C-alpha positions in Angstrom: 14.9 -50.9 91.2 11.5 -52.1 92.3 10.6 -53.7 89.0 11.5 -57.4 88.3 14.3 -57.6 85.8 16.6 -60.4 84.2 19.8 -59.0 85.8 20.8 -62.2 87.3 24.2 -63.2 88.7 24.1 -66.2 86.3 23.4 -64.3 83.0 26.2 -63.9 80.5 26.3 -60.0 80.7 26.4 -60.0 84.5 29.2 -62.4 84.6 31.1 -59.9 82.1 30.2 -57.3 84.5 32.0 -59.0 87.5 35.0 -59.9 85.2 35.4 -56.1 84.3 35.0 -55.3 87.9 37.7 -57.9 88.8 40.1 -56.2 86.3 39.6 -52.8 88.1 40.0 -54.2 91.5 43.3 -55.7 90.5 44.4 -52.4 88.9 44.1 -53.7 85.3 42.0 -50.4 84.7 42.7 -47.6 86.8 40.5 -44.7 87.6 40.7 -42.5 84.3 41.5 -45.2 82.0 39.6 -46.1 79.0 38.3 -49.6 79.0 38.7 -51.7 75.6 36.0 -51.0 72.9 32.9 -53.0 72.6 34.6 -54.9 69.5 37.5 -55.8 71.8 35.5 -56.8 74.7 33.2 -58.9 72.3 36.1 -60.6 70.9 37.8 -61.4 74.4 34.5 -62.9 76.1 33.3 -64.5 72.8 30.0 -62.8 73.0 27.9 -60.5 70.9 28.3 -56.8 71.0 24.7 -56.5 72.5 25.8 -58.5 75.6 28.8 -56.2 76.2 26.5 -53.0 75.7 24.2 -54.3 78.5 27.3 -55.1 80.7 28.7 -51.5 80.1 25.5 -50.2 80.8 25.1 -51.9 84.1 28.4 -50.6 85.2 27.6 -47.2 84.2 24.3 -47.6 86.2 26.3 -48.4 89.2 28.6 -45.6 89.0 31.8 -47.6 88.0 32.1 -46.3 84.1 31.1 -43.3 82.2 30.6 -43.2 78.7 31.7 -40.0 76.8 30.7 -39.7 73.2 33.3 -39.6 70.7 36.1 -40.7 73.4 35.2 -44.0 74.6 34.1 -45.4 78.3 36.2 -44.6 81.1 36.5 -46.1 84.7 35.5 -43.4 87.2 35.4 -45.3 90.6 37.3 -48.0 91.8 35.2 -50.4 94.2 36.1 -49.3 97.7 37.7 -51.3 100.4 36.2 -51.5 104.2 38.7 -52.0 106.8 37.5 -54.0 109.6 40.1 -54.0 112.6 37.8 -53.1 115.4 34.6 -54.8 115.6 33.5 -53.9 118.9 32.7 -50.3 117.5 30.3 -51.7 115.1 29.5 -50.0 111.4 30.6 -46.6 112.8 34.2 -48.2 113.5 34.8 -49.0 110.1 37.3 -47.3 107.9 37.2 -46.9 104.3 39.5 -46.7 101.2 38.9 -45.3 97.7 35.6 -44.0 98.8 34.5 -41.2 101.0 33.6 -41.1 104.5 29.6 -39.9 104.4 27.8 -42.9 106.1 24.4 -42.9 107.1 21.4 -45.6 107.6 17.9 -45.7 106.7 15.6 -47.4 109.3 13.4 -50.1 107.6 12.0 -51.9 110.8 11.9 -51.5 114.6 9.7 -54.1 116.2 9.9 -56.3 119.3 9.2 -60.0 118.6 9.3 -63.2 120.8 12.5 -65.1 120.6 11.9 -68.3 118.7 14.3 -71.4 118.9 17.1 -69.8 116.9 17.0 -66.4 118.5 16.9 -68.1 122.0 20.1 -70.3 121.1 22.1 -67.2 120.0 21.2 -64.8 122.9 20.9 -67.5 125.5 17.2 -66.3 126.6 14.2 -68.5 126.9 12.0 -69.1 123.9 9.3 -66.4 123.9 11.6 -63.7 125.6 11.0 -60.4 124.1 13.5 -59.4 121.2 14.1 -56.1 119.9 14.6 -56.2 115.8 15.9 -53.3 114.0 16.7 -53.3 110.4 18.7 -50.8 108.7 20.1 -50.2 105.2 23.7 -48.9 105.8 25.2 -46.4 103.0 28.5 -45.1 102.0 28.4 -41.9 99.7 24.6 -42.7 99.3 25.6 -46.3 98.0 23.7 -49.0 100.0 26.5 -51.1 101.4 24.8 -53.7 103.5 21.4 -54.7 105.2 21.8 -55.1 108.8 19.2 -57.2 111.0 20.1 -56.5 114.5 18.2 -58.6 117.3 18.8 -57.3 120.7 17.8 -59.2 123.9 15.3 -56.7 125.4 15.5 -57.7 129.0 19.0 -56.0 129.0 17.8 -52.5 127.0 16.4 -50.8 130.2 13.2 -49.6 128.2 15.1 -47.9 125.4 12.5 -46.5 123.0 14.5 -46.8 119.7 11.8 -44.9 117.9 12.9 -41.9 119.7 16.8 -42.6 119.1 19.0 -41.4 116.1 19.6 -44.6 114.3 20.3 -42.6 111.0 23.5 -40.9 111.6 24.0 -42.1 115.4 25.6 -45.3 116.7 23.3 -48.2 118.1 26.5 -49.2 120.2 26.7 -45.7 121.6 23.3 -45.6 122.4 23.2 -48.8 124.5 26.3 -47.5 126.3 24.3 -44.3 127.3 21.0 -45.5 128.0 21.7 -49.2 129.1 25.3 -49.2 130.4 26.0 -52.0 127.9 29.7 -52.1 126.8 30.5 -54.7 124.2 33.8 -56.8 125.2 33.7 -59.7 122.7 32.5 -60.1 119.3 32.2 -63.2 117.1 31.8 -63.3 113.3 31.2 -65.9 110.8 31.6 -65.0 107.1 30.0 -67.0 104.3 29.6 -65.9 100.3 25.9 -66.5 99.5 23.4 -65.3 96.9 21.6 -62.2 97.5 18.0 -63.0 99.2 15.3 -61.8 96.6 13.7 -59.6 99.5 17.1 -57.9 100.0 18.1 -57.3 96.4 15.9 -54.1 96.1 17.4 -52.4 99.2 21.1 -53.1 98.0 20.3 -52.0 94.4 21.6 -55.1 93.1 19.9 -58.3 91.5 18.7 -61.4 93.3 21.3 -64.0 93.0 24.4 -61.8 92.9 27.1 -62.5 95.4 27.0 -60.9 99.0 29.2 -61.3 101.8 26.8 -63.0 104.7 28.0 -62.1 108.2 26.7 -63.6 111.4 27.8 -61.6 114.5 27.2 -62.3 118.1 28.4 -59.1 120.4 28.6 -60.0 124.2 29.0 -57.5 127.2 32.1 -57.1 129.7 30.3 -60.1 131.6 30.0 -62.3 128.6 26.3 -62.1 128.1 25.3 -62.3 124.5 23.3 -58.7 124.0 23.2 -58.6 120.2 22.8 -61.3 117.3 23.1 -59.8 114.0 22.5 -60.7 110.3 24.4 -59.0 107.8 24.3 -59.1 103.9 27.3 -56.8 102.2 27.2 -56.3 98.6 30.2 -57.2 96.7 30.2 -55.4 93.5 31.5 -52.2 94.7 33.0 -53.0 98.1 35.7 -55.3 99.3 36.5 -56.5 103.1 39.7 -56.1 104.5 40.9 -57.5 107.7 43.8 -56.4 109.4 45.9 -57.9 112.3 49.1 -56.9 114.1 51.6 -59.1 115.9 51.6 -58.5 119.8 54.8 -57.1 121.1 56.7 -59.4 123.8 55.8 -56.6 126.5 52.1 -56.8 125.2 52.2 -60.5 125.5 53.7 -60.7 128.8 51.1 -58.1 130.1 48.4 -60.2 128.6 49.6 -63.1 130.4 49.8 -61.0 133.8 46.3 -60.1 133.2 45.1 -63.4 132.8 46.9 -64.5 135.8 45.6 -61.8 138.0 42.1 -62.2 136.6 42.2 -66.0 137.4 43.2 -64.9 141.1 40.4 -62.2 141.3 37.7 -64.6 140.0 38.9 -67.5 142.5 39.0 -64.8 145.3 35.7 -63.6 144.5 34.0 -67.1 144.1 35.5 -68.1 147.5 34.5 -64.9 149.2 30.9 -65.3 147.9 30.7 -68.7 149.1 32.4 -67.9 152.6 29.2 -67.3 154.4 27.2 -70.4 153.4 30.3 -72.8 153.3 28.9 -75.2 155.7 25.3 -75.0 154.6 23.4 -77.1 151.9 21.7 -75.5 149.1 18.4 -76.3 150.9 19.6 -74.5 154.0 20.9 -71.6 152.0 17.5 -70.9 150.3 15.8 -71.4 153.6 17.9 -68.6 155.2 18.5 -66.2 152.5 15.7 -66.9 150.1 17.7 -67.1 147.3 21.2 -67.9 146.3 24.1 -65.6 146.9 24.7 -63.3 144.5 26.7 -60.4 146.3 29.4 -60.2 149.3 27.7 -60.6 152.5 28.7 -60.5 156.2 28.7 -63.9 158.0 26.4 -63.8 161.0 26.8 -66.4 164.2 29.3 -67.7 165.9 30.0 -70.8 163.5 31.0 -68.8 160.9 33.4 -66.3 162.9 31.4 -63.1 162.0 33.5 -62.7 158.6 33.1 -59.6 157.1 31.8 -59.1 153.6 34.5 -59.8 151.0 36.7 -61.9 153.2 38.1 -65.0 151.8 38.6 -68.4 153.5 41.8 -70.2 154.2 41.1 -72.3 150.9 42.0 -69.4 148.7 44.8 -67.9 151.3 46.7 -71.1 150.9 46.7 -71.0 147.0 47.3 -67.3 147.4 50.7 -67.9 149.5 51.6 -70.8 147.4 51.6 -68.9 144.3 53.3 -65.8 146.0 56.3 -68.3 146.9 56.4 -69.6 143.5 56.8 -66.1 142.3 59.5 -65.3 144.8 61.6 -68.3 143.7 60.7 -67.5 140.0 59.5 -71.2 139.9 62.5 -72.9 140.7 61.5 -75.0 143.7 64.8 -76.2 144.9 65.1 -78.8 147.7 66.3 -76.1 150.1 63.4 -74.1 149.1 60.9 -76.7 150.0 62.5 -77.5 153.2 62.5 -73.7 154.4 59.2 -72.5 152.7 56.7 -75.1 151.3 57.7 -77.6 154.3 58.9 -75.2 157.1 59.4 -76.1 160.5 57.1 -74.3 163.2 59.2 -71.0 163.4 60.0 -70.7 160.0 56.4 -71.2 159.0 55.1 -68.6 161.3 57.7 -66.0 160.0 56.7 -66.8 156.4 52.9 -66.6 156.9 53.3 -63.3 158.7 55.2 -61.9 156.0 52.8 -63.4 153.2 49.8 -62.1 155.2 51.4 -58.5 155.4 51.9 -58.4 151.6 48.5 -59.7 151.0 46.8 -56.9 152.9 49.2 -54.4 151.2 48.0 -55.8 147.9 44.4 -55.9 148.6 43.7 -52.8 150.8 42.1 -54.7 153.3 42.6 -54.2 157.1 42.3 -57.5 158.8 45.3 -59.4 160.2 44.2 -62.7 158.9 42.6 -63.6 155.7 42.8 -61.8 152.3 40.4 -58.8 152.6 38.9 -56.9 149.6 38.3 -53.1 150.3 35.2 -53.2 152.4 32.2 -52.4 150.3 29.1 -54.1 148.6 29.9 -55.7 145.2 27.3 -57.4 143.0 29.5 -59.4 140.3 26.3 -61.3 138.5 
């Protein structure tokens, strides 16, 4: 479809094409049914038979209708449905209805470009940083579904040479997992209905100006770093997008809440342990002693720090942990008696409770110290 033509979305016969497609999508006509004759369609849409012929010819070209001499024009294909219920798997995670499952891609561009202002904002990298741009046309049953422009922050890719990777039948996300240890954990997508840009119409085998679904996607890794920004244009004549959601069970909700609380405690503990060796130092003193800011668990040296082992938290976190531990024990019901005996205990009661709490803390953490909460003793880089 390289030559220019007059098949514009605003033309009369293209509008009729989409109305017939809408009838098929809504099951007014099923696969195998005859559509009305040209005379009947002409009366329905108040246009000439020549206009109807052009509309029917276009739907035949797109593989939706088939004309059988002496019998009429039949529906041979119903526009497919694309189910998107797990976008973390990318294109390979899509599920299809009413169409086959033979999917592949055609690579158009692989290049490195400097980040402009837009890409800098999307991927949170400095302007001028190298960005890997991959443009592919994605096909389902040899029909072009979408044009996909992926922009990847090159600094995280560990030198992957995408020219040597299988981007035709393979998964970009699987390549990133295998070659760069990148695992996507969060995806944000924005959907808009737009007119097909002229430079993409030929790739999609439709006309400039026809409606397409424009999708902007940002994919972040497990640490929240934006790795990929993607611009995707999906044709809407032969494909519909289906979004599915499922209500979480109460058990799942409770587990999610538990995970969030546990994650908050682990984050607070990790942050506290990272700063434990420098809690009495100014930023200038930290840079002077270590040459950089602390990005991993370190063993404190010197008498003043008490020689805390790497991964040990201070009393600031311990107090918050013990308080939460007691709140859980009383199921959040802080009675006057509980306040008297636990939260504001006398000397003997306090010592007994603190010993028990510390014992429980050591059991949970796997540490061996008798004092503060102790992570398993090993270097961990959480950046």
